[in-house]
VOTI-415950 format. One record per residue (C-alpha): residue number from 1; x, y, z. Coordinates in Angstrom, 2 decimals, padded with zeros to 5 digits, m for minus. Each point is the difference from the previous one (the first is absolute). Example, Ala and Ser with C-alpha at 12.3 -4.5 7.8 and 13.67 -1.06 7.14 Angstrom:
BEGIN
<site><k>1</k><px>012.30</px><py>m004.50</py><pz>007.80</pz></site>
<site><k>2</k><px>001.37</px><py>003.44</py><pz>m000.66</pz></site>
This chain:
BEGIN
<site><k>1</k><px>038.47</px><py>m004.11</py><pz>m046.84</pz></site>
<site><k>2</k><px>000.92</px><py>000.12</py><pz>003.75</pz></site>
<site><k>3</k><px>002.97</px><py>m002.19</py><pz>001.00</pz></site>
<site><k>4</k><px>m000.84</px><py>m002.83</py><pz>002.37</pz></site>
<site><k>5</k><px>002.34</px><py>000.06</py><pz>002.98</pz></site>
<site><k>6</k><px>000.92</px><py>m003.37</py><pz>001.58</pz></site>
<site><k>7</k><px>m001.26</px><py>m000.55</py><pz>003.50</pz></site>
<site><k>8</k><px>002.61</px><py>000.40</py><pz>002.73</pz></site>
<site><k>9</k><px>000.85</px><py>m002.78</py><pz>002.37</pz></site>
<site><k>10</k><px>m000.69</px><py>001.55</py><pz>003.41</pz></site>
<site><k>11</k><px>001.51</px><py>m002.85</py><pz>001.97</pz></site>
<site><k>12</k><px>003.01</px><py>m002.25</py><pz>m000.35</pz></site>
<site><k>13</k><px>m001.79</px><py>m002.91</py><pz>001.72</pz></site>
<site><k>14</k><px>m001.38</px><py>m002.89</py><pz>m001.97</pz></site>
<site><k>15</k><px>m002.10</px><py>m003.03</py><pz>000.93</pz></site>
<site><k>16</k><px>003.15</px><py>m002.15</py><pz>000.43</pz></site>
<site><k>17</k><px>m000.98</px><py>m002.29</py><pz>m002.83</pz></site>
<site><k>18</k><px>002.08</px><py>m001.05</py><pz>m002.95</pz></site>
<site><k>19</k><px>m000.27</px><py>002.51</py><pz>m002.85</pz></site>
<site><k>20</k><px>m002.48</px><py>m000.76</py><pz>m002.76</pz></site>
<site><k>21</k><px>001.70</px><py>m000.50</py><pz>m003.30</pz></site>
<site><k>22</k><px>m001.64</px><py>001.61</py><pz>m003.07</pz></site>
<site><k>23</k><px>000.79</px><py>m003.06</py><pz>m002.02</pz></site>
<site><k>24</k><px>m001.91</px><py>m002.21</py><pz>002.45</pz></site>
<site><k>25</k><px>m003.13</px><py>002.19</py><pz>m000.06</pz></site>
<site><k>26</k><px>m002.71</px><py>m000.64</py><pz>m002.57</pz></site>
<site><k>27</k><px>000.26</px><py>002.85</py><pz>m002.52</pz></site>
<site><k>28</k><px>m003.75</px><py>000.82</py><pz>000.26</pz></site>
<site><k>29</k><px>000.32</px><py>000.59</py><pz>003.78</pz></site>
<site><k>30</k><px>002.58</px><py>002.83</py><pz>m000.22</pz></site>
<site><k>31</k><px>000.27</px><py>003.27</py><pz>m001.90</pz></site>
<site><k>32</k><px>003.42</px><py>001.56</py><pz>m000.43</pz></site>
<site><k>33</k><px>m000.53</px><py>001.88</py><pz>m003.25</pz></site>
<site><k>34</k><px>001.92</px><py>003.26</py><pz>m000.36</pz></site>
<site><k>35</k><px>m002.11</px><py>003.09</py><pz>000.50</pz></site>
<site><k>36</k><px>m002.64</px><py>m001.77</py><pz>002.04</pz></site>
<site><k>37</k><px>m000.46</px><py>m000.58</py><pz>003.71</pz></site>
<site><k>38</k><px>001.74</px><py>m003.23</py><pz>000.92</pz></site>
<site><k>39</k><px>m002.35</px><py>m002.42</py><pz>001.75</pz></site>
<site><k>40</k><px>m000.20</px><py>m003.60</py><pz>001.08</pz></site>
<site><k>41</k><px>m002.56</px><py>m002.53</py><pz>001.20</pz></site>
<site><k>42</k><px>000.73</px><py>m000.58</py><pz>003.65</pz></site>
<site><k>43</k><px>000.72</px><py>m003.70</py><pz>000.59</pz></site>
<site><k>44</k><px>m001.88</px><py>000.05</py><pz>003.35</pz></site>
<site><k>45</k><px>m003.16</px><py>002.04</py><pz>m000.59</pz></site>
<site><k>46</k><px>m000.13</px><py>m000.51</py><pz>m003.79</pz></site>
<site><k>47</k><px>m000.72</px><py>003.67</py><pz>m000.71</pz></site>
<site><k>48</k><px>001.85</px><py>002.45</py><pz>m002.21</pz></site>
<site><k>49</k><px>002.42</px><py>002.15</py><pz>002.00</pz></site>
<site><k>50</k><px>002.46</px><py>002.70</py><pz>m000.90</pz></site>
<site><k>51</k><px>003.67</px><py>m000.67</py><pz>m000.20</pz></site>
<site><k>52</k><px>002.02</px><py>002.72</py><pz>001.75</pz></site>
<site><k>53</k><px>003.55</px><py>001.04</py><pz>m000.91</pz></site>
<site><k>54</k><px>001.99</px><py>000.39</py><pz>m003.16</pz></site>
<site><k>55</k><px>002.94</px><py>m002.41</py><pz>000.18</pz></site>
<site><k>56</k><px>m001.08</px><py>m002.00</py><pz>003.06</pz></site>
<site><k>57</k><px>m003.68</px><py>m000.92</py><pz>m000.31</pz></site>
<site><k>58</k><px>m002.20</px><py>m000.82</py><pz>002.96</pz></site>
<site><k>59</k><px>m003.77</px><py>m000.61</py><pz>000.30</pz></site>
<site><k>60</k><px>m001.59</px><py>003.02</py><pz>001.69</pz></site>
<site><k>61</k><px>m001.22</px><py>m000.59</py><pz>003.51</pz></site>
<site><k>62</k><px>m003.68</px><py>m000.91</py><pz>m000.06</pz></site>
<site><k>63</k><px>m002.78</px><py>m001.77</py><pz>001.90</pz></site>
<site><k>64</k><px>m001.56</px><py>m003.36</py><pz>m000.66</pz></site>
<site><k>65</k><px>m003.30</px><py>001.55</py><pz>m000.97</pz></site>
<site><k>66</k><px>m001.12</px><py>003.57</py><pz>m000.72</pz></site>
<site><k>67</k><px>m003.31</px><py>m000.67</py><pz>001.80</pz></site>
<site><k>68</k><px>000.02</px><py>m000.38</py><pz>003.74</pz></site>
<site><k>69</k><px>m003.00</px><py>m000.45</py><pz>002.33</pz></site>
<site><k>70</k><px>m000.94</px><py>002.84</py><pz>002.30</pz></site>
<site><k>71</k><px>002.04</px><py>000.03</py><pz>003.26</pz></site>
<site><k>72</k><px>002.91</px><py>m002.12</py><pz>m001.43</pz></site>
<site><k>73</k><px>003.44</px><py>000.96</py><pz>m001.14</pz></site>
<site><k>74</k><px>001.64</px><py>m000.68</py><pz>m003.36</pz></site>
<site><k>75</k><px>002.01</px><py>m003.17</py><pz>m000.16</pz></site>
<site><k>76</k><px>003.38</px><py>000.52</py><pz>m001.58</pz></site>
<site><k>77</k><px>000.70</px><py>m002.41</py><pz>m002.92</pz></site>
<site><k>78</k><px>003.16</px><py>m002.09</py><pz>000.46</pz></site>
<site><k>79</k><px>000.89</px><py>000.63</py><pz>m003.62</pz></site>
<site><k>80</k><px>000.72</px><py>003.63</py><pz>000.71</pz></site>
<site><k>81</k><px>003.59</px><py>001.23</py><pz>m000.66</pz></site>
<site><k>82</k><px>000.70</px><py>m003.17</py><pz>m002.09</pz></site>
<site><k>83</k><px>003.17</px><py>000.54</py><pz>m001.99</pz></site>
<site><k>84</k><px>m000.26</px><py>m000.59</py><pz>m003.78</pz></site>
<site><k>85</k><px>003.27</px><py>m000.56</py><pz>m001.83</pz></site>
<site><k>86</k><px>000.31</px><py>000.77</py><pz>m003.71</pz></site>
<site><k>87</k><px>002.09</px><py>m002.93</py><pz>m001.08</pz></site>
<site><k>88</k><px>m001.01</px><py>000.36</py><pz>m003.66</pz></site>
<site><k>89</k><px>m000.27</px><py>003.14</py><pz>m002.13</pz></site>
<site><k>90</k><px>m003.20</px><py>001.79</py><pz>m000.91</pz></site>
<site><k>91</k><px>000.34</px><py>m001.14</py><pz>m003.62</pz></site>
<site><k>92</k><px>000.19</px><py>m003.67</py><pz>001.07</pz></site>
<site><k>93</k><px>m003.12</px><py>000.48</py><pz>002.17</pz></site>
<site><k>94</k><px>m001.81</px><py>001.58</py><pz>m002.92</pz></site>
<site><k>95</k><px>000.85</px><py>m002.99</py><pz>m002.21</pz></site>
<site><k>96</k><px>m001.39</px><py>m002.33</py><pz>002.65</pz></site>
<site><k>97</k><px>m003.12</px><py>002.15</py><pz>000.27</pz></site>
<site><k>98</k><px>m000.64</px><py>m000.19</py><pz>m003.80</pz></site>
<site><k>99</k><px>000.51</px><py>m003.76</py><pz>m000.01</pz></site>
<site><k>100</k><px>m002.52</px><py>m000.46</py><pz>002.88</pz></site>
<site><k>101</k><px>m002.50</px><py>002.29</py><pz>m001.76</pz></site>
<site><k>102</k><px>000.29</px><py>m001.97</py><pz>m003.31</pz></site>
<site><k>103</k><px>m000.55</px><py>m003.30</py><pz>001.91</pz></site>
<site><k>104</k><px>m003.11</px><py>001.40</py><pz>001.73</pz></site>
<site><k>105</k><px>m001.32</px><py>001.26</py><pz>m003.36</pz></site>
<site><k>106</k><px>000.39</px><py>m003.50</py><pz>m001.52</pz></site>
<site><k>107</k><px>m002.01</px><py>m001.45</py><pz>002.86</pz></site>
<site><k>108</k><px>m002.98</px><py>002.27</py><pz>m000.64</pz></site>
<site><k>109</k><px>m002.99</px><py>m001.28</py><pz>m001.90</pz></site>
<site><k>110</k><px>m000.47</px><py>001.01</py><pz>m003.60</pz></site>
<site><k>111</k><px>m001.76</px><py>003.29</py><pz>m000.52</pz></site>
<site><k>112</k><px>m003.63</px><py>m000.29</py><pz>m000.97</pz></site>
<site><k>113</k><px>m001.15</px><py>001.85</py><pz>m003.04</pz></site>
<site><k>114</k><px>m003.63</px><py>000.93</py><pz>000.06</pz></site>
<site><k>115</k><px>m001.76</px><py>000.44</py><pz>m003.24</pz></site>
<site><k>116</k><px>m001.86</px><py>003.33</py><pz>m000.41</pz></site>
<site><k>117</k><px>m003.75</px><py>m000.16</py><pz>000.45</pz></site>
<site><k>118</k><px>m001.87</px><py>000.06</py><pz>m003.29</pz></site>
<site><k>119</k><px>m001.88</px><py>003.15</py><pz>m000.88</pz></site>
<site><k>120</k><px>m003.68</px><py>m000.04</py><pz>000.78</pz></site>
<site><k>121</k><px>m002.18</px><py>m001.08</py><pz>m002.95</pz></site>
<site><k>122</k><px>m002.03</px><py>002.67</py><pz>m001.79</pz></site>
<site><k>123</k><px>m003.74</px><py>000.00</py><pz>000.57</pz></site>
<site><k>124</k><px>m002.06</px><py>m002.00</py><pz>m002.50</pz></site>
<site><k>125</k><px>m001.85</px><py>003.21</py><pz>m000.97</pz></site>
<site><k>126</k><px>003.34</px><py>001.39</py><pz>m001.33</pz></site>
<site><k>127</k><px>001.11</px><py>m003.14</py><pz>m001.77</pz></site>
<site><k>128</k><px>m003.33</px><py>m000.72</py><pz>m001.65</pz></site>
<site><k>129</k><px>m002.44</px><py>002.95</py><pz>000.44</pz></site>
<site><k>130</k><px>m003.72</px><py>m000.56</py><pz>m000.03</pz></site>
<site><k>131</k><px>m002.39</px><py>001.91</py><pz>m002.21</pz></site>
<site><k>132</k><px>m000.99</px><py>002.24</py><pz>002.93</pz></site>
<site><k>133</k><px>003.66</px><py>000.95</py><pz>000.91</pz></site>
<site><k>134</k><px>000.79</px><py>000.60</py><pz>m003.72</pz></site>
<site><k>135</k><px>m003.07</px><py>002.23</py><pz>m000.29</pz></site>
<site><k>136</k><px>001.02</px><py>001.96</py><pz>003.14</pz></site>
<site><k>137</k><px>003.52</px><py>000.53</py><pz>m001.32</pz></site>
<site><k>138</k><px>m001.40</px><py>001.12</py><pz>m003.33</pz></site>
<site><k>139</k><px>m002.30</px><py>002.62</py><pz>001.56</pz></site>
<site><k>140</k><px>002.73</px><py>001.39</py><pz>002.26</pz></site>
<site><k>141</k><px>002.37</px><py>000.30</py><pz>m003.01</pz></site>
<site><k>142</k><px>m002.68</px><py>001.65</py><pz>m002.17</pz></site>
<site><k>143</k><px>m000.81</px><py>002.56</py><pz>002.70</pz></site>
<site><k>144</k><px>003.68</px><py>000.94</py><pz>000.57</pz></site>
<site><k>145</k><px>000.93</px><py>m000.07</py><pz>m003.69</pz></site>
<site><k>146</k><px>m002.91</px><py>002.19</py><pz>m001.05</pz></site>
<site><k>147</k><px>000.85</px><py>002.63</py><pz>002.73</pz></site>
<site><k>148</k><px>003.72</px><py>000.07</py><pz>m000.84</pz></site>
<site><k>149</k><px>m000.41</px><py>002.01</py><pz>m003.17</pz></site>
<site><k>150</k><px>002.91</px><py>m001.82</py><pz>m001.75</pz></site>
<site><k>151</k><px>m000.14</px><py>m000.50</py><pz>m003.80</pz></site>
<site><k>152</k><px>m001.57</px><py>m003.31</py><pz>m001.08</pz></site>
<site><k>153</k><px>m001.83</px><py>m000.34</py><pz>003.33</pz></site>
<site><k>154</k><px>m003.15</px><py>m001.94</py><pz>000.51</pz></site>
<site><k>155</k><px>m003.20</px><py>001.83</py><pz>m001.08</pz></site>
<site><k>156</k><px>m003.62</px><py>m000.95</py><pz>m000.56</pz></site>
<site><k>157</k><px>000.64</px><py>m002.21</py><pz>m003.01</pz></site>
<site><k>158</k><px>003.81</px><py>m000.21</py><pz>m000.17</pz></site>
<site><k>159</k><px>002.35</px><py>m002.00</py><pz>002.29</pz></site>
<site><k>160</k><px>003.75</px><py>000.22</py><pz>000.55</pz></site>
<site><k>161</k><px>002.20</px><py>m003.06</py><pz>m000.22</pz></site>
<site><k>162</k><px>m000.32</px><py>m000.86</py><pz>003.68</pz></site>
<site><k>163</k><px>m003.68</px><py>000.60</py><pz>000.00</pz></site>
<site><k>164</k><px>m000.53</px><py>m002.25</py><pz>m003.02</pz></site>
<site><k>165</k><px>002.06</px><py>m002.74</py><pz>001.63</pz></site>
<site><k>166</k><px>m002.04</px><py>000.14</py><pz>003.18</pz></site>
<site><k>167</k><px>m003.23</px><py>m000.12</py><pz>m002.04</pz></site>
<site><k>168</k><px>001.23</px><py>m003.14</py><pz>m001.80</pz></site>
<site><k>169</k><px>000.93</px><py>m001.62</py><pz>003.31</pz></site>
<site><k>170</k><px>m003.48</px><py>000.77</py><pz>001.37</pz></site>
<site><k>171</k><px>m001.71</px><py>m001.57</py><pz>m003.01</pz></site>
<site><k>172</k><px>002.10</px><py>m003.14</py><pz>000.14</pz></site>
<site><k>173</k><px>m000.53</px><py>m000.41</py><pz>003.73</pz></site>
<site><k>174</k><px>m003.71</px><py>000.50</py><pz>m000.39</pz></site>
<site><k>175</k><px>m000.21</px><py>m002.85</py><pz>m002.49</pz></site>
<site><k>176</k><px>002.24</px><py>m002.23</py><pz>002.07</pz></site>
<site><k>177</k><px>m002.01</px><py>000.64</py><pz>003.16</pz></site>
<site><k>178</k><px>m003.25</px><py>m000.83</py><pz>m001.77</pz></site>
<site><k>179</k><px>001.42</px><py>m003.28</py><pz>m001.33</pz></site>
<site><k>180</k><px>001.46</px><py>m000.85</py><pz>003.40</pz></site>
<site><k>181</k><px>m003.38</px><py>000.51</py><pz>001.69</pz></site>
<site><k>182</k><px>m001.68</px><py>m002.24</py><pz>m002.59</pz></site>
<site><k>183</k><px>002.62</px><py>m002.71</py><pz>000.50</pz></site>
<site><k>184</k><px>m000.43</px><py>000.21</py><pz>003.79</pz></site>
<site><k>185</k><px>m003.74</px><py>m000.51</py><pz>m000.27</pz></site>
<site><k>186</k><px>000.32</px><py>m002.94</py><pz>m002.34</pz></site>
<site><k>187</k><px>002.64</px><py>m001.58</py><pz>002.21</pz></site>
<site><k>188</k><px>m002.04</px><py>000.35</py><pz>003.16</pz></site>
<site><k>189</k><px>m003.05</px><py>m001.50</py><pz>m001.76</pz></site>
<site><k>190</k><px>001.99</px><py>m002.96</py><pz>m001.33</pz></site>
<site><k>191</k><px>001.55</px><py>m000.61</py><pz>003.43</pz></site>
<site><k>192</k><px>m003.45</px><py>000.01</py><pz>001.65</pz></site>
<site><k>193</k><px>m001.32</px><py>m002.45</py><pz>m002.62</pz></site>
<site><k>194</k><px>002.93</px><py>m002.37</py><pz>000.48</pz></site>
<site><k>195</k><px>m000.42</px><py>000.15</py><pz>003.75</pz></site>
<site><k>196</k><px>m003.69</px><py>m000.83</py><pz>m000.20</pz></site>
<site><k>197</k><px>000.68</px><py>m002.96</py><pz>m002.32</pz></site>
<site><k>198</k><px>002.73</px><py>m001.30</py><pz>002.34</pz></site>
<site><k>199</k><px>m002.33</px><py>000.11</py><pz>002.97</pz></site>
<site><k>200</k><px>m002.79</px><py>m001.75</py><pz>m001.96</pz></site>
<site><k>201</k><px>002.43</px><py>m002.81</py><pz>m000.94</pz></site>
<site><k>202</k><px>001.02</px><py>m000.51</py><pz>003.68</pz></site>
<site><k>203</k><px>m003.68</px><py>000.03</py><pz>001.05</pz></site>
<site><k>204</k><px>m000.84</px><py>m002.75</py><pz>m002.51</pz></site>
<site><k>205</k><px>002.96</px><py>m002.07</py><pz>001.18</pz></site>
<site><k>206</k><px>m001.02</px><py>000.24</py><pz>003.69</pz></site>
<site><k>207</k><px>m003.80</px><py>000.20</py><pz>m000.40</pz></site>
<site><k>208</k><px>m000.97</px><py>m003.37</py><pz>001.49</pz></site>
<site><k>209</k><px>002.23</px><py>m000.20</py><pz>003.11</pz></site>
<site><k>210</k><px>m001.70</px><py>m003.19</py><pz>001.19</pz></site>
<site><k>211</k><px>000.56</px><py>m001.87</py><pz>m003.20</pz></site>
<site><k>212</k><px>003.57</px><py>001.27</py><pz>m000.18</pz></site>
<site><k>213</k><px>000.86</px><py>m001.15</py><pz>003.50</pz></site>
<site><k>214</k><px>m001.59</px><py>m003.45</py><pz>m000.31</pz></site>
<site><k>215</k><px>002.19</px><py>m002.94</py><pz>m000.94</pz></site>
<site><k>216</k><px>m000.29</px><py>m001.71</py><pz>m003.39</pz></site>
<site><k>217</k><px>m001.76</px><py>m002.99</py><pz>001.52</pz></site>
<site><k>218</k><px>m003.13</px><py>002.14</py><pz>000.52</pz></site>
<site><k>219</k><px>m001.38</px><py>m001.89</py><pz>003.02</pz></site>
<site><k>220</k><px>m002.47</px><py>001.73</py><pz>002.25</pz></site>
<site><k>221</k><px>002.19</px><py>m000.41</py><pz>003.11</pz></site>
<site><k>222</k><px>003.01</px><py>001.52</py><pz>m001.70</pz></site>
<site><k>223</k><px>m002.02</px><py>002.93</py><pz>m001.28</pz></site>
<site><k>224</k><px>m001.37</px><py>000.58</py><pz>003.51</pz></site>
<site><k>225</k><px>003.49</px><py>m000.17</py><pz>001.50</pz></site>
<site><k>226</k><px>001.44</px><py>002.41</py><pz>m002.62</pz></site>
<site><k>227</k><px>m002.82</px><py>002.53</py><pz>000.26</pz></site>
<site><k>228</k><px>000.23</px><py>002.84</py><pz>002.44</pz></site>
<site><k>229</k><px>m003.42</px><py>000.34</py><pz>001.66</pz></site>
<site><k>230</k><px>m001.00</px><py>001.42</py><pz>003.34</pz></site>
<site><k>231</k><px>m002.12</px><py>m002.55</py><pz>001.90</pz></site>
<site><k>232</k><px>m002.75</px><py>001.23</py><pz>002.20</pz></site>
<site><k>233</k><px>000.35</px><py>m000.46</py><pz>003.78</pz></site>
<site><k>234</k><px>m001.58</px><py>m003.09</py><pz>001.63</pz></site>
<site><k>235</k><px>m000.19</px><py>m001.93</py><pz>m003.26</pz></site>
<site><k>236</k><px>001.46</px><py>m003.35</py><pz>m000.92</pz></site>
<site><k>237</k><px>001.77</px><py>m000.77</py><pz>m003.25</pz></site>
<site><k>238</k><px>m001.67</px><py>m002.39</py><pz>m002.39</pz></site>
<site><k>239</k><px>003.26</px><py>m001.82</py><pz>m000.41</pz></site>
<site><k>240</k><px>000.69</px><py>m002.12</py><pz>003.06</pz></site>
<site><k>241</k><px>002.86</px><py>m002.40</py><pz>000.72</pz></site>
<site><k>242</k><px>000.17</px><py>m003.02</py><pz>002.28</pz></site>
<site><k>243</k><px>m001.54</px><py>000.40</py><pz>003.49</pz></site>
<site><k>244</k><px>002.49</px><py>000.63</py><pz>002.79</pz></site>
<site><k>245</k><px>m000.46</px><py>m002.58</py><pz>002.84</pz></site>
<site><k>246</k><px>m001.22</px><py>001.60</py><pz>003.22</pz></site>
<site><k>247</k><px>000.87</px><py>m003.02</py><pz>002.22</pz></site>
<site><k>248</k><px>003.52</px><py>m001.33</py><pz>000.65</pz></site>
<site><k>249</k><px>000.99</px><py>m002.70</py><pz>m002.47</pz></site>
<site><k>250</k><px>001.31</px><py>m003.13</py><pz>001.60</pz></site>
<site><k>251</k><px>001.96</px><py>m002.23</py><pz>m002.29</pz></site>
<site><k>252</k><px>000.24</px><py>m003.50</py><pz>001.31</pz></site>
<site><k>253</k><px>003.20</px><py>m001.98</py><pz>m000.60</pz></site>
């Protein structure tokens, strides 16, 4: 593993600020681990910058931003050459780093555990085969078993254990399918009969709409008012009320 050499301080000048104390810097904003490149978050541009030197640490000279518009010069960050003083040991800084990490872990939300997705259900034909699928499986088995030449194989009149089982399944499914078809026919016929009877009952209840809408008093005027009839144009109703006066009514005192 190649040895990492510490960066040399190429100038004795600094930014004339008070040294930054390692104890006053947040532990997550600085890295002084042994065997790694020492770095620090610049307090001015808030970016990670390398710490130069071995005993006397200073932030490496840098610009405010790495991206500059065309035709303009880089602007030197005032945090360059900032002195960092190690007023605590590396072990004490590591303890502060572990304490800050444990506090941040406690603030995180609980980990979500996702249940695995259930396996896809088997097709209905595999769970409960029909007579046709059982017959197809029996024929395929009989063809392969007869051509295998193994002892006890299926022949013209003999069947092996698997062939006999498939034959029984086919006979059972054939009977069940026949009974199922008969039940479906009877169920459909009974449902149609019940529907017809239900509609007939509603027709009888609402057969005479005029009589149902009329009031119990049974007067001719009420029956006419309650009935829904379309009157021909230019006709006058046979039920007339009081005449509306056409002249002004003068009421004397």
